[in-house]
C-alpha positions in Angstrom: 49.2 135.0 70.6 47.7 134.2 74.0 48.4 136.1 76.9 50.7 134.0 78.3 52.7 134.1 75.3 52.8 137.7 75.2 53.7 137.8 78.8 56.5 135.2 78.3 58.0 137.7 75.3 57.5 140.9 77.2 59.6 139.3 80.1 62.3 138.1 77.5 62.4 141.5 76.0 62.6 143.0 79.5 65.4 140.7 80.6 67.6 141.3 77.4 67.3 145.0 77.9 68.2 145.0 81.4 71.2 142.6 80.6 72.2 145.0 77.7 71.6 148.1 79.8 73.6 146.4 82.9 76.9 148.3 84.1 79.8 145.7 84.2 79.5 145.1 87.8 75.8 144.2 87.8 76.9 141.8 85.3 79.5 140.3 87.2 77.0 140.3 90.4 74.6 138.6 88.5 77.1 135.7 87.0 78.8 135.4 90.5 75.5 134.7 92.0 75.0 131.4 89.9 78.0 129.8 91.5 76.7 128.0 94.4 80.3 126.9 95.6 81.5 130.8 95.4 78.4 131.9 97.1 78.8 129.4 100.2 82.4 130.5 100.3 81.1 134.3 100.5 78.7 133.7 103.5 81.6 131.8 105.0 84.1 134.6 104.5 81.7 137.1 105.3 81.1 134.9 108.9 84.9 135.2 109.8 85.6 138.6 108.8 82.3 139.3 111.5 83.8 137.2 113.7 87.0 138.6 113.6 86.2 142.4 113.9 83.9 141.9 116.7 86.4 139.4 118.5 86.9 141.3 121.7 83.0 141.5 122.3 82.3 137.7 120.8 85.3 136.3 122.8 85.2 135.6 126.6 88.6 136.7 127.8 91.3 139.0 126.7 93.8 136.4 124.7 96.9 138.2 125.7 97.0 137.6 129.1 99.1 134.4 129.8 98.1 132.6 133.0 94.4 133.9 132.6 93.0 130.5 134.1 96.4 129.3 135.7 94.8 126.3 137.5 93.3 125.0 133.9 96.5 124.7 131.6 96.3 122.6 128.9 92.7 122.3 129.3 90.0 120.3 127.4 87.2 122.0 125.6 84.2 122.7 127.8 81.1 121.8 125.8 78.1 123.8 127.1 75.2 121.2 127.7 71.5 121.3 128.4 71.3 117.9 130.5 73.6 115.7 132.3 73.0 112.7 134.7 71.0 115.1 137.2 68.7 115.8 134.6 68.0 119.0 132.0 68.1 122.5 132.3 66.7 125.8 130.3 70.1 127.0 130.6 73.1 125.9 129.3 75.9 125.1 131.7 79.1 123.5 131.8 80.5 121.3 134.8 83.2 122.7 137.6 86.6 120.8 136.6 89.2 120.2 139.5 92.6 119.1 138.6 95.4 116.8 140.2 98.6 115.1 139.4 98.0 111.1 138.7 100.5 108.5 139.5 99.1 106.4 136.4 100.0 109.5 134.1 103.6 109.8 135.6 102.3 112.4 137.6 101.1 114.8 134.8 97.9 116.9 135.4 94.6 115.5 135.5 91.4 116.7 134.7 88.3 115.5 136.9 85.1 116.6 136.1 82.8 117.5 139.0 79.4 116.5 137.7 77.6 117.8 140.6 78.7 120.8 140.4 77.0 123.1 137.3 77.8 126.6 136.1 75.1 128.4 134.4 76.1 130.3 131.4 75.4 133.8 131.0 75.0 136.4 128.3 76.3 139.8 127.9 78.4 139.7 130.8 81.2 142.4 132.3 84.7 141.0 131.7 88.1 142.1 130.5 88.3 145.7 129.5 88.8 146.0 125.7 88.8 148.4 122.4 86.5 147.8 119.4 87.8 148.9 116.4 91.0 150.2 118.8 88.9 152.9 120.0 85.6 152.0 120.9 86.1 151.1 124.6 84.1 148.4 126.0 83.5 145.8 128.9 80.8 143.7 127.7 81.1 139.9 126.2 78.9 138.0 124.7 79.2 135.0 127.3 80.6 133.5 130.3 79.8 131.6 133.1 78.9 132.2 136.6 81.4 131.1 139.4 84.2 130.2 136.9 85.4 130.1 133.6 84.7 128.7 129.9 87.0 127.4 127.6 84.9 125.8 124.4 88.4 125.3 122.3 90.0 124.6 125.7 93.5 126.4 126.9 97.1 126.1 126.0 100.1 126.0 128.3 100.2 129.0 129.6 96.4 129.3 130.3 94.9 131.0 127.9 91.7 130.9 125.7 92.3 129.0 122.6 88.9 130.2 121.4 89.6 134.2 122.3 92.9 133.2 120.7 91.4 132.2 118.0 89.0 135.1 116.9 92.1 137.4 117.5 94.2 135.6 115.3 91.6 135.9 112.1 91.3 139.8 112.7 95.2 139.9 113.1 95.8 137.6 109.7 92.6 139.8 107.8 94.7 142.9 109.0 98.1 141.9 108.4 96.9 140.7 104.6 94.8 143.8 104.0 97.7 145.9 104.1 100.1 144.0 102.7 97.5 143.8 99.5 96.9 147.6 100.0 100.3 148.7 99.3 101.0 146.3 96.8 97.8 147.3 95.1 98.9 151.0 95.1 102.5 150.2 93.9 101.1 147.4 90.7 99.1 150.4 89.7 101.6 152.7 89.8 104.3 151.0 88.3 102.6 149.1 86.1 100.3 151.9 84.8 103.7 154.1 84.0 105.4 150.6 82.2 102.4 149.8 80.1 101.3 153.2 79.2 104.7 154.7 77.9 106.5 151.7 76.8 110.1 151.7 75.4 112.8 152.0 77.4 110.9 152.8 80.6 108.6 149.6 80.2 112.6 147.9 79.5 114.0 149.4 82.9 111.0 148.8 85.1 110.3 145.0 83.8 113.7 144.5 85.1 113.0 146.0 88.2 110.2 143.8 88.5 111.8 140.5 87.5 114.8 141.8 90.3 111.8 141.9 92.9 110.1 138.7 91.9 113.5 136.7 92.5 113.9 137.9 96.3 113.2 134.8 98.0 111.0 135.6 100.8 112.4 133.6 103.5 115.9 134.8 103.6 114.8 138.3 103.1 113.0 137.6 106.3 115.6 136.3 108.3 117.7 139.6 107.2 115.1 141.7 108.4 114.4 139.3 111.6 118.0 139.7 112.5 117.9 143.8 112.7 114.9 144.0 114.4 115.8 144.5 118.2 114.3 142.3 120.9 112.6 144.8 122.6 110.5 145.8 119.4 107.1 146.5 120.5 104.4 143.9 119.1 102.6 146.8 117.0 105.9 147.6 115.3 106.7 144.2 114.5 103.3 143.9 112.8 103.8 147.3 111.2 106.9 145.9 109.6 105.9 142.4 108.3 102.9 144.1 106.3 105.0 146.4 104.7 107.4 143.8 103.6 104.6 141.8 102.4 103.4 144.7 100.4 106.6 145.4 98.9 107.4 141.8 97.8 103.5 141.1 96.6 103.4 143.7 94.0 105.1 142.2 91.0 102.6 140.2 89.6 99.5 142.6 89.4 102.1 145.2 88.3 102.1 142.7 85.2 98.8 142.2 84.6 98.1 146.3 84.8 101.2 146.6 82.3 99.7 144.1 79.7 96.3 145.5 79.9 97.8 149.0 79.3 100.0 147.9 76.3 96.7 146.7 74.8 94.6 150.0 75.6 96.7 152.9 75.3 96.3 152.6 71.4 92.5 152.8 71.7 90.6 155.4 69.9 89.3 156.7 73.5 93.0 157.1 74.7 93.8 159.4 71.5 90.5 161.2 71.9 91.7 162.4 75.7 95.2 163.1 74.7 93.7 165.3 71.5 91.6 167.1 74.3 94.7 167.8 76.2 94.6 165.3 79.2 97.7 164.7 80.7 99.4 161.0 81.0 98.3 160.8 84.7 94.8 161.4 84.1 94.6 159.1 80.7 95.8 156.7 83.3 93.6 157.3 86.3 90.2 158.3 84.5 90.5 156.2 81.6 92.4 153.2 81.5 92.8 151.9 84.6 88.7 152.1 85.0 88.3 150.6 82.3 89.2 146.8 83.8 88.7 148.0 87.6 86.7 144.7 88.1 89.5 142.7 87.1 92.1 144.6 89.6 89.5 143.6 92.2 89.5 139.9 91.4 93.1 139.8 91.4 93.2 141.5 94.9 90.8 139.1 96.3 92.6 136.4 95.0 96.3 137.8 96.2 94.4 137.9 100.1 95.1 134.5 101.0 98.6 134.1 99.7 99.5 137.3 101.9 97.6 135.5 105.0 99.3 132.1 104.2 102.8 134.2 103.9 101.9 135.9 107.6 101.2 132.4 109.1 104.2 130.6 107.5 106.5 133.2 108.7 105.0 133.6 112.2 105.2 129.8 112.2 108.9 129.9 112.0 109.6 132.3 114.2 110.5 135.0 111.5 107.0 137.0 111.7 104.6 137.8 114.2 105.6 136.9 118.0 103.4 136.7 121.6 101.7 138.5 122.5 100.2 138.9 119.4 97.1 136.6 118.6 98.2 135.1 114.9 97.3 131.7 113.8 101.2 131.1 112.9 102.0 132.2 116.5 99.5 129.5 117.7 100.6 127.2 115.6 103.9 127.4 117.2 103.0 125.7 120.3 101.5 122.5 118.2 104.7 121.6 117.1 105.5 119.2 119.8 105.1 115.3 120.1 103.6 115.9 123.2 100.8 118.3 122.1 100.2 116.2 119.4 99.6 112.9 121.3 97.6 114.8 124.5 96.2 118.1 123.4 94.9 117.8 120.1 92.3 121.0 120.7 95.7 123.0 120.0 94.7 122.3 116.1 91.3 123.8 116.2 92.6 127.0 114.9 94.0 125.2 112.1 90.4 124.5 111.2 89.4 128.0 110.9 92.6 128.7 109.2 91.9 126.5 106.4 88.2 128.2 106.3 89.5 131.4 105.4 92.0 130.6 102.8 89.6 128.5 101.4 86.7 130.8 101.6 88.9 133.8 99.8 90.4 131.1 97.0 86.6 130.3 96.2 85.3 133.7 96.1 88.3 134.7 94.2 87.6 132.0 91.6 84.1 132.8 91.5 84.9 136.2 91.0 87.6 135.5 88.2 84.9 133.4 86.4 82.4 136.1 86.7 84.6 138.7 85.1 85.4 136.4 82.4 82.8 137.6 79.4 83.9 134.0 77.7 84.3 132.0 80.5 82.4 128.8 79.7 79.9 128.8 82.9 78.3 131.9 81.1 77.3 129.8 78.0 
């Protein structure tokens, strides 16, 4: 044998040893990296999550203040540029704008661009005060303009900056989804674990309750809850209630999967050995049964996340969920339902692009993790 063939043989043996000695998490990650669509979606998801977390710093204005730019309501997006008719600049800039009512447009506000006046962009500017992560005070924003305001996604009818609202809406949707998924996750593990481990009449009763919860329609439930919510309820309290309700109606599917797995695994030899050693039922479920399919539970959580986001957006859109001044994708879409907006202010729909990207990123990542966690998937052969 030549040196090259010997080295290739040794490399193959090393790869096989690494494969057979790798943990389940390492195997899933190795399979996941082979899926390009899932990897691209994961990168998009990371960018959106980071944008939401650091929304107060990345956005130039506080999105909750109506009339932030009262002289530029329903204003078109302002795209930074380096060159215009007067030449080029090393710093990006926007043009100043003036607004007036025009007889030609039935006295509708018309924006005129003053191409002779440049407003240069500035970075790391001092602006509205905020609390990063909810407790770190700050007032530094990533960008702004000198001598005016910049709205790269335009403004809405209240003069609020749509770009700032979009980033904060992403963070709001992620928070609602995370709280809802966490509540559903805890309930599913407890209820599904008890049902699958004990079986018998306990399993029958729990499954009757599970089926009852699954048949509860979400929209009428939220209509009933909204009727009991006082109008003066704070935005934080409404946010809390919406997250809890989404969690309480989202656990049955995952609980069924946990139950199915435990029904299969509870008669295995390692479970019997733990019972003979005197381990309690809670110890066997917590330390032996649930860890045996942790990866699958994580996959289910990732897959269920976009449905939580969709539910919050749909409920806020029809007025049963979050409301102003909370920045939510559903709340923002409420303002884009009129024919006037659809015909004249199409930039209201820019947040929809981010909403679709967020949901699709979760879907592709969830599908990629599901395939990577399945050892019998065709993509691994």
